[in-house]
N, C-alpha and C positions, 0 to 999 in steps of 0.2 A: 218769919222764922219758924212759926209753927207749921206753916204749909211745907217749908223745906224739910222740917223734921219728919212730918208725916210721909212726905215723898221718899225720904231716905229709908224709913221703916218699911214702906211698901216695897221698895227695891230689894231690901234685905230679905223680906219674906219670900219674894219671887225667887231669889237666888237659892234660899234654903229649900224651897219647894222643888226647884230644878235639880238640886243635888240629891234630894230624896228619890226623885224619879230615876236618876242615873243609878243610884245605889240599888233600887228595886230592879232595874233592868239588868244589871251585871250578872247576878246569879242565873237569870233566865238565859242570857247569852251563853254562859258557860254550859248550862244544861243543854242548850241547843247544839253547842259545839260537840259535847260528849255524845249526844244522840246521833249527830251527823257522822262522827267518826265510827260509831258502831254500825251505822247503815253502810258506810264505805267499806268497813271490814267484812260485813256480810256479803256485800256485792262482790268484793274481791275474792272471798272464799268460794262463792258460787262459781265464778269464772274459773278458779283453779280446780274446783271439783269437776267442771266440764273438761278441762285439760286432762285430768286424771282418767276420766272415762274414755277420752280419746286414746290415751296410752294403753288402757286395758283392751280396747278394740283391736290393737295391733298384736296382741298375744294370739298367735295362730296355732294350728295343729302341730307344727314342728317345734314351737316353743313349749307347748304343753307336753309333748312326748318327753322332752328332756326334763321338764319340771316334774313330771310323774315319776321318772326314774330317780331324780334327786330327792323328792319327798320320801320315797321308799327308803333310800339310803340314810336320810337324816331323821327319819321317824316323825315327820310332820305331815300336814296336809298340803295339797297343791295350792289351795286358796291362801294359805299362810305365806307361801313363797311368792305367789302373784301379788299379794297385798304389798309386799316390800319392793318388788322389782318395778312396779308401776309408780313408785314414788318419784322417779326421776327420768327425764328424757334421756340422760346419758346412759342409764342402765339399759333402756330399750334399744338405743342406737348401738351400743356395744354388743348386745345380744344378737341384733339383726346381722351384724357383720360376720357372725359365725356361720351364717347360711349363704352368704354371697360368694360368687366365684371370685377368687383372688382376695377374699377377706381373711380374717384372722383364723388361726387353727385352734386356738385354745381360749377358753373363758372359764371364769370361776363363779359359781353360785355360792354366795356367802350366806350364812345364817348365824348371826352373832349379836351381842349386846351393842347398843349404840344410843345416840341421843334420840329422844322422842321426835316423831315427824314434825317438821316445821311447817310454816304457812304454805310454802311453795309445793309441798307434796300433794296438797289437795285433801289431806285427812288430818289437818291440824286440830288439836284439841286444846282450847285455851284454858280449860279447867285443870290441866295437869301442872303440878308444881315445876318451877324452873329447875333444870338439871336432871329431870326424870330420864331414866334409862330403860329401854325396852329391847327385847330380842326381835330382830327383823331380818328380812332377806335383802340381798342386793346382788347385782351382777357386775363383774369387773373383768378387765383384761389381765389382772394380776399385778399390774404396776401402779394402779391408781388408788387402790384400797387395800389396806393391810388385812390379812387373814388373822383374826385374833381367837377364833373358836373353831367351828367346824364348817365345812363346805363341801362342794362337789365340783370336781374338775370335769368339764365337758370339752372334748377335743375331737378333731378329725385328722386323718392322715393325708387326705387329698384335698387341697384348697382350690383346685382348678375348677371343679364342677360345683354347681349350686346344690344346696341341701333342700330337698322338697319332701312332701309327705311320703312319697313312694320310696325314697331311699334313706330317710333319716334313721330308720332302725338299723340299717346296714353300715352307714358311714359315720355316725356319731357314737362316740364311746364316753362312758361316764365312770368316774372313780371317786369314792369318798376320800377326802383329805382332812387332816386335823392340824391345827396350829401346834407346833412343837412346844413342849414345856420350856421354861426359861433356860434350863440347863442343856437343852438340845439345840440343834442347828438346822439350817436349811439343807445341808448335805445329808443329815440323818433322815429328814423327811423325804428327800429324793430317793435315797437308797431303799427306804421302806416301801415307797411307791413301786419301785422297780421289782423288789423282791415279792411283793404281794400281788402284783398285777401283770407286769410285762414279762418277767422271767417265766412264770408258769404258762403264760400264753404262747411264748416262743418255743419252749421245750415240749409243750403239749401239742404242737402243730405236727400233724402227720401228712397233710396234703401239701406237698411242695411242687405240685404241677409237673412240668417237664424235667425238673431236677431229679425226680425219682426214677426216671426212665433210662438214664445213661450213666456210665461210670464217671465221666467228667462232671455230670450234674450232681452225683453223690459227693464228689470231691468239693465242688463249690458250696454245697449245703453244709458240709462238715467244716469247711473253711470259715463260712459265715458264723456258724455256731461257736467255733473256737474264738473268733474275734469278739463275738458278743460276750462270751464268758469272761474274756480278758477285760473287756470294758466294765463289766459288773465288778470284777475284782478290783480294778483301778478305782472305781467310785467308792467301794468299801474302804480302800486304803486312804482315799482323800478324807472320808468321814473319820477314820481313825486318827489321821494327822490333825484334823481340826479339833477333834475331841481331846487330843493330847495337849493342846495349847493351854498354857496357864493364864487364867483370867484374874486380874486384881479387882476386887470389889471396890467401887468408888461411890461414896454417898454424894449424888449430884446436888442435893439440896444443901448439904454441908459446904460443898465446893462453891455453889452460887452465892451463899450467904456470907461466907467467911474467907474463902481462899481464891476469889476471882482475881485478886491483885496482891502484890507484896504488901501494900499499905493496909489492906483489909486483913491480911494474915497477921500482921504485927499488932493491930488493934484487938484481934481475937485472942492474943496470948494470955490475957488476964481472965478469960472465961473458962472456968474449970470444966464444965460439961463439954465444951468444944475441944479443950485440951485432951480429955480422956478419949473422946470419940476418934479424934485424928490419930492419936498414938496407938489406939487399939487396932485401927485399920492398917497402919504401917507395920505393926508387929505381925499381923496376919500375912502381909506381903512377904516379910522376912522368912516366916515359917514356910511359905509356899516355895520360895527360892531355895531354901535349905533342903526341902524335900526333893526338888529337881536334882540338886547336886548329889545328894546321898543316893538317889535312885540311879544316877548315872555311874556312880563309883561301885555299885554292887556287882558282884560276879554274875555274869550271864550264864544261864544254863539252857542250852538248846538241844532238841532231839536230832536224830540222824537225818531227818528229812529237811533240815534247815539248809537251804541252798542260797545261791547268789541273789535271787529275787527277794527272798525273805530278809537277807542282809540289807539290801537296799531299802526295803520297807522299814526296817528297824531304824536305820540312820535318818530316814526322812522324818520319822516321828520324833527322834531326838532333836533334830534340827528345828522342827516345828515348836518344840517346848522352849528351847533357848531363844529362838527368834521372838517368840511371843513375850517372853520376859523383857528382852531388850527393847522391843517396840513400846511396851507399856511404860518402862522406866523413862523413855524419851518423850513421852506424852506430856502435855502442859499440866494436866491434872496431877500426875505423879510428881512433877517438878515442884508444884505448889505445896503438895503434902510434905515433900522432903524439905522444902524451904521453911515451912512452919516448924518441923521437927528440929532443924538446925538452929532456927531462931530461938527456940525454947531452951536451947543449951542443956538438954537432958542427956542421960547416958545413951538413949536410943540413937541419938545423932552420931555416936561414935562407932556404931555397928557397921 
């Protein structure tokens, strides 16, 4: 029995010793795993840095001509713009199509706040806190990236021939553009671009070639300028019509949290802060609608130059106002706000 006990004790000691060795080994294996992951990250970053260098090598003289002009308009250095544009293959590819025959006619150089460069850009900085924002450059076609600050519009009038070093200065045009403030619209941005760039260029043109040599040529030139001026007037009227539209402010966060469904709206009836916020917004909508009605009923005073075209412009603006009110009242968000007000059974619901 004693031999059996001693054998059992020896077995237990061996098991404990084995467990200790396993426990000692585990931290080491974790340390090795962490070290290995760091080595993998460094190796991956090195490969991505090489990809970045390859993208930078694609920035040629035609790219730099445009970037030089853009840097001057934006008040930054060319290197700052290059640093951002070589972050992505898509930026380079989009940029290149501006020079190809049959390629795109317009591109935008953005310079605005955005997320700090990620791993795939080749300039990832792991020491930056998560959510860090930096100002950087990008190149887009205008539909893949929103313009939130300032940028430069690069465009050409003839997409059939390639853009090369010898003709880039003659065939590529650049124009500084800025994101409109929240109260402004895309129409306003387009009109300002026309007024500051295109209109002076057209009316300042004196060399009309063969059109200047004959009477029919003079007629065609004047006919073109007349149509051009009408187009500018039409664009200004569109801007005025859009600006005349009534916009109801809607708190999206309030809607998502409390008004996304009738059940959620009913549950929020007992919350005083929500009640006050919703009623305040609906009261503001009522004031806006009353203002439109009062403005419409006011006596119009027009000068002697007021003709049929101005009359049409006036009624287009009036139509834009009333249509904008109706469109918003029909929207789901407005319906839910009104549903809440009616469910609260307050005096505002009787208005």
